[in-house]
C-alpha positions as CSV (number, residue, x, y, z in Angstrom):
1,M,4.4,6.0,-7.8
2,Q,7.5,6.8,-6.1
3,A,5.9,10.0,-4.6
4,A,2.7,8.1,-3.4
5,L,4.9,5.4,-1.6
6,Q,6.8,8.0,0.0
7,D,3.3,9.5,1.2
8,L,2.6,6.4,2.8
9,G,5.6,5.8,4.4
10,P,7.6,3.1,5.6
11,G,5.3,0.3,6.9
12,L,2.4,1.3,4.6
13,G,4.7,1.5,1.9
14,D,6.1,-1.8,2.3
15,V,3.0,-3.2,2.3
16,V,1.6,-1.7,-0.5
17,L,5.2,-2.4,-2.7
18,R,5.1,-5.9,-1.8
19,C,1.7,-6.7,-2.2
20,C,1.0,-5.0,-5.2
21,C,3.8,-4.4,-7.0
22,Y,5.7,-7.4,-6.5
23,L,2.3,-9.7,-5.8
24,E,4.0,-11.3,-2.9
25,G,1.5,-13.2,-1.2
26,M,-0.1,-11.8,2.3
27,E,1.2,-14.5,4.5
28,S,4.8,-14.3,3.3
29,C,4.0,-10.2,3.7
30,E,3.4,-10.5,7.0
31,K,6.5,-12.6,8.1
32,R,9.1,-10.8,6.5
33,M,7.5,-7.2,8.1
34,G,7.5,-9.8,11.2
35,W,4.1,-8.9,11.8
36,S,1.5,-11.4,13.3
37,A,-1.1,-13.6,11.0
38,R,-3.6,-11.8,9.6
39,S,-2.7,-8.7,10.9
40,G,-1.0,-7.7,7.0
41,K,-5.2,-7.6,5.7
42,V,-6.0,-4.6,8.1
43,V,-2.3,-2.4,7.3
44,L,-3.1,-3.4,3.7
45,R,-6.7,-1.7,3.4
46,I,-5.4,1.2,5.7
47,A,-2.3,1.4,3.2
48,L,-4.7,1.0,0.2
49,Q,-7.3,3.8,1.9
50,R,-4.3,6.5,1.8
51,L,-3.3,5.4,-1.2
52,K,-6.4,6.5,-2.9
53,R,-6.4,10.2,-0.4
54,H,-2.7,10.9,-1.9
55,Y,-4.3,10.0,-5.3
56,E,-7.0,11.9,-5.4
57,E,-5.0,15.1,-3.8
58,T,-2.8,14.5,-6.4
59,H,-5.0,14.4,-9.9
60,G,-8.9,14.7,-8.3
61,K,-11.0,12.5,-7.5
62,F,-11.8,11.8,-11.7
63,G,-7.6,11.6,-12.3
64,P,-5.7,9.2,-14.6
65,L,-6.1,5.8,-13.9
66,I,-3.4,3.8,-12.1
67,G,-1.1,1.5,-14.3
């Protein structure tokens, strides 16, 4: 998981960690990150797409499940 977060980079990795791992709400995450309202949804979508790409490149399209 740490390699995946590093691959995402600071902004995208942070939003994935806060929303998906720490189960922080989107509104709270946006405030902590200093983003405007409703921008976190777009950033999280981009981050999850890149996370998917990371795991497909690392383990193949039908690699092991996460979790």
